[in-house]
N, C-alpha and C positions, 0 to 999 in steps of 0.2 A: 504494500500500500504506500502510495506516495504521500509524504508529509508536505502538503502544499504550504502550510504556514512556515515551515523551515525554508522551502524554496523561495517563498515571498520575502522572508527576512534577508536571505542571501541576495536576492535580486534587488531589494531595496538598498542594501549596503553598496552593492556594485553600482546602482544607479546614482546614489548620492555622490560616490567617488567619481563616476563618469561626468556628472554635471559639474562638480567642483573642478575636476580636471579640465573639462571643456571651457568653463569660464576663465580659468587661469590661462589656458592656452590661447583662447580667443583674445583675452586682455593683453597677453604678451605680444601677440601678432599686431594688435592695434598700436601698442606702445612702440614696438620696433619700427613699424611703418612710419610713425611720426618722427621718431628719432633719427632714422636712417635716410628718409627721403625715398621717393618712388623708385629711382634707378637702383640704388644700393639695396633696397628691400627686394626688388625683383631679382637681383643677382643672388642674394641670400636664399630666397624662396626656390629659385631654380636649382641651386647647388644642393639644398636640403632635399628636394624632391628626388634628385638622382641618387643621393647618398642613401636615402631611406628605401628606394627601389632596390638598390644593390644589397642593403642589409636584409631585406625580406628574402631575396633570392638566395643569398649565401647562408641563410638559416637552414637550407637544405631540407625544408619541410618538417624539421624536428619540433618547432613550436606547436605545430598541429598534431603531430603523432604522439607527443607526450600527453596531450589532453585525452587521447584515446587509450593509450596503454597504461599510464600510471593509475587511473581509477580502477582498471581491471586488476592490476597487480596488487593494489592495496586491498581490494575486496577479498582476495584470497591470501592476503598477508605474505605475498611473495616479495619481500623487501630486498632480496639479493638482485632481482631483476630491476627493481626500481632504481637501486644504486647504479647498476650497470648501464641502464638507459640514460641516467643523468650524466654519468661520466663520459660515455661514448658520444652523446649528443653535444656536450660542451666542447670536448676535444675536437670533434669534426668541425664544428662551427668556427672555433677560433683558428684552427689550422688553415682552413680554406679562406676565411675572410681576411686574415692577416696577410696571407700570400697575395691576395688580390690587391690589398691596400699598398703593399710594397711594390708590386708591379705597376700599379697605376701611378704611384708617386714617381717612380723612375721614368715613366713615359712622359709625365707632365714636366718634370725638371729638364729632361734631355730634349724633348721635341717641341715644346710649346714656348712662345715668347714670354719673357719675364715682364709681367704686369700684375695689377691688383686682381684681375679676374683669375689669372693662372694661380696666383698664391692662394686665393679663396678655394679653388678646386683642389689644390694639393692638401690643404688643411682638411677640407671636407671629406677627403678619401679616408681619413682615419676615424671618421664617424661610422664607417661601415662595420668594422669588427665590433666596435662598442655597441652599435645599434642592434647587430645580429645577436650578440650575447644578452643584451637587455631583453629583447623579444623572447628568447629561449627561456631565460631564468624566470621571467614573468609568467610564462606558461607552466613551468615546473611548479612554481609556488601556487598558482591557481589550481593546478591538478592535485596538489597536495592539500587542498581544502582551505587555503588562506586567502580569502578574497581581498581583505584590506592590505595584507602584505604584498599581494600581487600587483595592486594598482597604485598604491600611495607613492612609491618611488618614481614611477614613470609618469603618472598622471598629475600628481600634485607637486612633488619635490622638484621635478625637472622644469616645468614652466615657471614655478615660483622663483627658483634659483636663477633661471635665465633672465627674468625681468628685473630681479633685484641687482644682479651683477651688471646687466646691460644698462640699467638706470644709473648705477654708480659710475660706469664708464662714460655715459653721456654727460653727467654732471661734471666729470673731471675734464673731458675733452671738448664738449660742446656739440659733437656729432659722432655718429657711429658709422663705420665702414663695414662692408660685408665680411672682410677678413677678420676684423675685431669680433664681430658677433659670432662667426663660425668658431673662432678660437675659444670664446667664452662657452659656446655650446659644447665644444669638445671637453672642456674641463667639467662641465655639469654632467656629461655622460659618464665620465670616469667615476664621479662621486655616486651616481645612481647604480652603476655596475657593481661597485664595492658594497653598497647597501644590499643589493639583491643577492650577492654571494653569501652574505651572512644569513639571509632569510632562507636560501636554498639549504644551507647547512642545518638550519633549525627544522626544516621540513623533514629532512632525512633522519635527524636525531629524534624527532617526535614520533616517527614511525617505528623507531627501534631498529632501523636498518643495520645489518651487521657490517663489519669491516670488509668482508668479502663481497664480491659482485659477480653476477652472472650476466652473460652477454648473448644476445640473439641478433647480431648485427644484420644478418640477411633478412630476417623477418622485419626488423625495424626499417631497414632501407627500402624493402619492398613496399611498405605502406607510406614511408616518408616521401618517396620520389613523386608519386601522384599528388600527394598533399603539397609538395613544393610547387608543382605545376599549378595547383589550385591557388596557392598563395601568390605566386608570381602573376598569374592571369588576373586575379582579383586586384592586385596592385596596379597592373597595367590598365585595367578598366577604370580605376580610380585616379590614376596619375597621368594617363595618356593625354587627356585634354589640356592639362596645365603645361606639360612638356611640349606639346605641339604648338600651343599658343606662344610659348616662349621662343620656340624655334622659328615660327613663321611670322610673328607679329612683334617680337621684341620683349624685353624684360618689363617695360612699362605696362603693357597689356597683361603680362604674366602676373604682375602685382595686383592688378584689378581683378583678374580671374581668381587668384588665390583668395582674395577677400570674399568673393561670391561662394566659392567651393567650401571654404571654412565655415561660412555662415550656414550653408545648406546642411553641412555635416552635423550641426547642432541638433537637428531633429532625429538623428540616427542613434543617439547615445542610449536611449531606452532599449532599443533592440540589441545593441552591443552589451548592455548590462544584463539583460535576460539571457543572452547567449553565453555570457561568462559563467552563469550558473548551470544552464541546462545542457550545454555541450557534453560535459562528462557524464551527465545523467542519461543522455541519449545512448551513449556507448554501453553503460551498465544495464539499462533496460533492454536493449537489443540483445545483449549477451544472455540475459535471463529469459529471452523469448516473450517478454511481456508487452505485446503490441497494444493491448487495451490500455495499459498504464501509460505507454508512450503516447497514444492518441490523446488521453486525458491531459497529460502534461502539455502537449503541444497546443491543444485547443484552449486550455486555460491561459497559458502564457501569451498566446497570440492576442487575447483580449487585453491583457495588461499593456501590450505594446501599441496596438493600433490606435485606440481612441485618444490617449494622450499625445501621440505623435501627430495625429490630425490637428489637434488644438494648437500644438506648438508651431506646426507648419503654417497654419492659417495666421497666427500672430506675427510670425516673421515676414510673411508675404505682405501683410498690411503695413508693417513698420519698416519694410525694406529700404526706402530712401534714407531714413534716419539711422538705421543700423549700419548701412554701408558708409554713411557720412562719418561714422566714428573713426574710420581708417584715415580720413583726411580728404582734402579737396580732390575732386575728380573721380572718386571711387564709385559714385552713383552711376557711372557708365556701365557698371556690371549688373544693374538692377534686373534687366530681363533675363540675363543668364542665371541669376539667383532664383528667380521665379520658376524657371524651367527645371533647375536642379532640385528645388523643393518638391516639385511634382514627382520627380524620379525617386526621391527618398521616401515619399508617401507610398508609392507602389511597392518599394522594397519592404516597408513595414507591413503592408497589407498581405504580402505573400508569405511572410513568416520566416522561420529559420530553416529554409529549404537546403541551403548549402551545408550547414552543419549536420542536418538530419541524414543526408546522404553520406557525407564523409565519415561521420561517427558510427555508421552502421554497415561499413564494409563496401560502400559504393563510391569510393573516392575516384575511381577511374572514370565513372560517368560524370562526376562533378568536374574533373579536370578537362574532359572533352568539351563540356558545355562552356566553361569559362574560356578555354583555348579558342574555340571557334568565334565566340562573341567578342573576345578581346582583339582578334585580328580584324574582324569587321569594324569594331569600334575605332581602331587606329585609322583605318581608311576613311570612315565617315567623319571622324574628328578633323582629319587633315583637310578633307574637302569642305567641311562646314566652317572651319577656322579661316581658310583661305577666302571663302566666298562671303560668309556672313559674320566673321569675327567671333567675339565672345559668345554671342547668342547661338551661333551655328555650332560651336564646339559643345555648348551645353545641351543643345537639342540632340546631337549625336550621342553624347554620354547617356542622356535620359532614355533615348530609344534603346540603346544597348542594355541598359539596366532593366527595362521592361522585358526585353527578349529573354535574358538569362533567368530572370525571376519566374516568368511563366513556364519556360522550358524546364527548369529545375522543379517547379511545382508539379508539373505533369510526370516527371520521372519519379518524384517522391511518391505519388499515387501509384505508379506502376510497379516500382521496385519494392516498396515496403508497405503500401496500402495505407498511407497516412495522409490526411488532409491537413495542410500546414497553415492555410490562410486564416485570417481573423473570422471568416465565415464558418470555419469548421465547428466552432462552438454551437452554432445554430443548426448546422446541417447534420451533425453526427450525435446529437443528444439522444441517448437511448439505443444507438446503433452499436453493433459489434464491428471491429475492424474488418475490412474486406480482405479476401484472400487473393493474392496476386501471383503472377507467373514466377516471381522470385521469392515467394513466401516459403517459410520453413516446410520441408517435406519430412515424412516419417523416415527415421534413420534405418539403416539396414537391419539393425537389431530389433526394430519395432518398438523400442522403449520410449523414444522421445524425438524431438525435432533435431534435424541436422543444423549446424551453424550456417548462417548466410555466407555468401561469397565474401572473402576477405576478412571475416571476423576471427577472433582468437578464441579457441576453445578454453573454457575455464569453469571452475565450480561456481554454481549460482550462489548468490548471497543476498541478504536483504539490503535495501538502501539505507536503512537506519544506521546512523553513525558513520557511514562511508561517503555520503555525498559531499563533495567539496563546496559547501555553501557558506561557510563563515570561518573566521579565525577561531581556532580552538583555544 
């Protein structure tokens, strides 16, 4: 039986932290835009977008796979594999990302001309390994059941420290350059990574994990690679418009578009908060074969997400000229882009947690294929839209792609696991039993029980009570 009060408490904690983090991040972006000026802020935004794209890709899919495996291992008290997964994922992430940062720095120093933009790029390269490690450790802490510990360093400490240090530098020098702000960001990332290292150690210690570790690298990589593609394609879908705007229309328009996209993202934080709690539960419920419980969880949480998201999106749409004006003079040029992006985020909330549902239940290959195809289409549409219609064209392309992949994943969720994920599922499935699908569990050869779904890990079933990562212990 699902303890919805516990899920609600965990989701509420995650949402409060997401809102606080969103406010701090949004405020820091406004402050930096004013302190740096449009051109320098555009360089900073463009460099950060590329660095974060690389950090996601060089995470090798482990931030997603630990969310799937660690709850399963904890449920059967397999602490040796928990420790092995943590060690292997951290080592692989750091090795690959540091190598890429070294290679990139050598290329920048040797081949590119010496100017401020080149210096900014060289410094930003070292955000890649730190960003990749922060993403991974946050997922490990979250999978270990510590919501507050997972989100506070990256969502609260990071933007707060950035705006405080940036403000001090602005007061001292009167103006901030892109190089200065990226260097400050690098220092903040080091501090956040150290904080999370301590929290990961506490997660392992709390589980009573032994000094020894067991490794299943082939299994982990088999699942991580499609999840890496999913993460990369998701990031491409979310960042392609900004990168294309910067490449085709310059850093000034990139700064305007960043303001619109950051504002539109404000409406997505409730869905992100709910996913933070439910993603590990999806994996555990699927492993137990509890499709009815999975449908109840999805139907209930979809209601928690959609209606507040609708209200927030409507409020931002009405206040859009004033909100964009906070960034400075001229940012109202992105108003129509913001309105289009808000509509896309509303569709995203309406369709529910379709991506996590498929990825956490063994259908990560399907998810990767959908995101891959739509990201390629999105790049082509964004390029054409940005060249022809500017900011609004890029926003329309991104929103169209968002609608396509949400509807596609929704249909696959119905087909593969028989779950209705949208906010309408609460009304459509009241009193119904979950449907049987082509990929539904079949009777095992022994005739005793269900076979595991494709891609799932066979494990002993265990109750959710005490195992769901919903709050700090």
